Residue frames as a rotation matrix with the C-alpha (Angstrom) as fourth column:
MET 1
-0.579 0.709 -0.402 108.13
-0.481 -0.695 -0.534 90.01
-0.658 -0.115 0.744 103.25
ASN 2
-0.124 0.664 0.737 105.02
0.491 0.687 -0.536 88.48
-0.862 0.296 -0.412 101.71
GLU 3
-0.954 -0.290 0.072 104.99
0.187 -0.392 0.901 89.21
-0.233 0.873 0.428 97.97
GLU 4
-0.314 0.919 0.237 101.16
0.818 0.135 0.558 89.08
0.481 0.369 -0.795 98.04
LEU 5
-0.088 0.220 -0.972 101.16
0.775 -0.598 -0.206 92.04
-0.626 -0.771 -0.117 100.42
LYS 6
0.422 0.307 0.853 99.76
0.796 -0.575 -0.187 95.16
0.433 0.758 -0.487 98.81
TYR 7
-0.546 -0.686 0.481 101.42
0.431 -0.722 -0.541 98.55
0.719 -0.088 0.690 99.14
GLU 8
-0.020 0.636 0.772 98.41
-0.487 -0.680 0.547 100.00
0.873 -0.365 0.324 100.96
GLU 9
0.856 0.313 -0.411 98.43
0.135 0.633 0.762 97.13
0.499 -0.708 0.500 103.48
ALA 10
0.045 -0.932 -0.361 102.14
0.909 0.188 -0.372 97.54
0.414 -0.311 0.855 104.14
LEU 11
-0.571 -0.221 0.791 101.73
0.071 -0.973 -0.221 101.28
0.818 -0.070 0.571 104.59
ALA 12
0.449 0.810 0.377 98.82
-0.432 -0.173 0.885 100.75
0.782 -0.560 0.272 107.01
GLN 13
0.716 -0.262 -0.647 100.92
0.598 0.708 0.375 98.31
0.361 -0.655 0.664 109.05
LEU 14
-0.371 -0.918 0.141 103.78
0.757 -0.386 -0.526 100.80
0.538 -0.088 0.839 109.10
GLU 15
-0.279 0.358 0.891 101.46
-0.294 -0.915 0.276 103.61
0.914 -0.185 0.361 110.22
THR 16
0.790 0.591 -0.160 100.14
-0.079 0.357 0.931 101.41
0.608 -0.723 0.328 113.05
ILE 17
0.309 -0.774 -0.553 103.66
0.898 0.428 -0.097 100.64
0.312 -0.467 0.828 114.24
VAL 18
-0.598 -0.553 0.580 104.61
0.392 -0.833 -0.390 104.32
0.699 -0.006 0.715 114.17
ARG 19
0.152 0.751 0.642 101.45
-0.398 -0.548 0.735 105.34
0.904 -0.368 0.216 116.05
LYS 20
0.879 0.183 -0.440 102.10
0.255 0.599 0.759 102.73
0.402 -0.780 0.480 118.74
MET 21
-0.088 -0.974 -0.211 105.75
0.911 0.006 -0.412 103.78
0.402 -0.228 0.887 119.03
GLU 22
-0.503 -0.087 0.860 104.73
0.044 -0.996 -0.075 107.41
0.863 0.000 0.505 119.42
SER 23
0.384 0.729 0.567 102.28
-0.623 -0.249 0.742 106.52
0.681 -0.638 0.358 122.19
ASN 24
-0.502 -0.754 0.424 104.82
-0.828 0.278 -0.487 104.23
0.250 -0.596 -0.763 123.93
GLU 25
0.556 0.816 0.158 102.66
-0.831 0.545 0.110 101.12
0.003 -0.193 0.981 123.58
PHE 26
0.645 -0.395 -0.655 105.63
0.007 0.859 -0.512 98.77
0.765 0.325 0.556 123.13
ASP 27
0.851 -0.520 0.078 107.93
-0.063 0.046 0.997 97.50
-0.522 -0.853 0.007 125.84
ILE 28
0.171 -0.886 -0.430 111.63
-0.786 -0.386 0.483 97.53
-0.595 0.255 -0.763 125.03
ASP 29
-0.573 -0.376 0.728 111.69
0.026 0.880 0.475 93.94
-0.819 0.291 -0.494 123.70
GLU 30
0.269 0.767 0.583 108.66
0.747 0.216 -0.629 94.46
-0.608 0.604 -0.514 121.48
LEU 31
0.697 -0.066 -0.714 110.05
-0.287 -0.938 -0.193 97.78
-0.658 0.340 -0.672 120.30
ALA 32
-0.387 -0.918 -0.084 113.12
-0.539 0.152 0.828 96.05
-0.748 0.366 -0.554 118.85
VAL 33
-0.498 0.290 0.817 110.93
0.576 0.815 0.062 93.53
-0.648 0.501 -0.574 117.01
GLN 34
0.567 0.824 0.012 108.63
0.594 -0.398 -0.699 96.25
-0.571 0.403 -0.715 115.69
LEU 35
0.324 -0.550 -0.769 111.57
-0.528 -0.780 0.335 98.36
-0.785 0.298 -0.544 114.50
LYS 36
-0.742 -0.590 0.320 112.79
-0.120 0.586 0.802 95.42
-0.660 0.556 -0.505 112.41
THR 37
-0.133 0.795 0.592 109.29
0.840 0.408 -0.359 94.91
-0.527 0.449 -0.722 111.03
ALA 38
0.690 0.380 -0.616 109.03
0.113 -0.897 -0.427 98.62
-0.715 0.225 -0.662 110.21
GLN 39
-0.211 -0.860 -0.465 112.38
-0.553 -0.287 0.782 98.50
-0.806 0.422 -0.415 108.42
ARG 40
-0.761 -0.019 0.648 111.18
0.397 0.776 0.489 95.58
-0.512 0.630 -0.583 106.26
LEU 41
0.285 0.947 0.147 107.91
0.793 -0.147 -0.591 97.38
-0.538 0.285 -0.793 105.50
ILE 42
0.468 -0.198 -0.861 109.76
-0.295 -0.954 0.059 100.55
-0.833 0.227 -0.505 104.49
THR 43
-0.651 -0.758 -0.036 112.01
-0.345 0.253 0.904 98.57
-0.677 0.601 -0.426 102.15
PHE 44
-0.457 0.582 0.672 108.98
0.745 0.663 -0.067 96.76
-0.485 0.470 -0.737 100.69
CYS 45
0.579 0.746 -0.329 107.16
0.480 -0.638 -0.602 100.08
-0.659 0.190 -0.727 100.07
LYS 46
0.115 -0.632 -0.766 110.22
-0.534 -0.690 0.489 101.71
-0.838 0.353 -0.417 98.49
ASP 47
-0.817 -0.436 0.377 110.76
0.014 0.639 0.769 98.72
-0.576 0.634 -0.516 96.19
LYS 48
-0.092 0.882 0.462 107.09
0.854 0.308 -0.420 98.70
-0.513 0.356 -0.782 95.20
LEU 49
0.654 0.322 -0.684 107.18
0.062 -0.925 -0.375 102.42
-0.754 0.203 -0.625 94.37
THR 50
-0.275 -0.857 -0.436 110.42
-0.548 -0.232 0.803 102.05
-0.790 0.460 -0.406 92.39
LYS 51
-0.768 0.031 0.640 109.03
0.410 0.791 0.454 99.15
-0.493 0.611 -0.620 90.34
THR 52
0.283 0.953 0.106 105.78
0.777 -0.163 -0.607 100.99
-0.562 0.255 -0.787 89.69
GLU 53
0.448 -0.199 -0.871 107.63
-0.301 -0.952 0.063 104.12
-0.842 0.234 -0.487 88.59
ALA 54
-0.663 -0.749 -0.016 109.78
-0.325 0.268 0.907 102.05
-0.675 0.606 -0.421 86.21
GLU 55
-0.462 0.576 0.674 106.68
0.759 0.650 -0.036 100.41
-0.459 0.495 -0.738 84.72
ILE 56
0.586 0.702 -0.405 105.02
0.428 -0.692 -0.581 103.79
-0.688 0.167 -0.706 84.20
GLN 57
0.070 -0.653 -0.754 108.13
-0.556 -0.653 0.514 105.19
-0.828 0.384 -0.409 82.51
LYS 58
-0.812 -0.350 0.467 108.30
0.111 0.694 0.712 102.13
-0.573 0.630 -0.524 80.24
ILE 59
-0.005 0.906 0.423 104.66
0.881 0.204 -0.427 102.51
-0.474 0.371 -0.799 79.24
GLN 60
0.642 0.214 -0.736 105.13
0.015 -0.964 -0.267 106.23
-0.766 0.160 -0.622 78.58
ALA 61
-0.363 -0.859 -0.361 108.24
-0.502 -0.146 0.852 105.56
-0.785 0.491 -0.378 76.50
GLU 62
-0.693 0.180 0.698 106.37
0.540 0.772 0.336 102.94
-0.478 0.610 -0.632 74.46
GLN 63
0.414 0.910 0.013 103.51
0.740 -0.328 -0.588 105.35
-0.531 0.253 -0.809 73.86
ASP 64
0.420 -0.337 -0.843 105.88
-0.326 -0.923 0.206 108.16
-0.847 0.188 -0.497 72.88
SER 65
-0.660 -0.751 0.014 107.74
-0.291 0.273 0.917 105.93
-0.693 0.601 -0.399 70.42
SER 66
-0.461 0.552 0.695 104.49
0.779 0.626 0.019 104.80
-0.425 0.550 -0.719 68.77
LEU 67
0.497 0.669 -0.553 103.45
0.340 -0.736 -0.585 108.40
-0.799 0.102 -0.593 68.00
């Protein structure tokens, strides 16, 4: 997954894949490829959220300790 990819871009790509799956726009071969792509996008988004949450907690802890 491209590290330059932004969370919002990954989420938009994921939403597009889901929409196309729901409307049966993929043939069976493309569906398999898109499922793998969706899985990578989900992992990317989860990792991004986890890292952001950790950064926020660190900043809050630093602010609390300086008071």
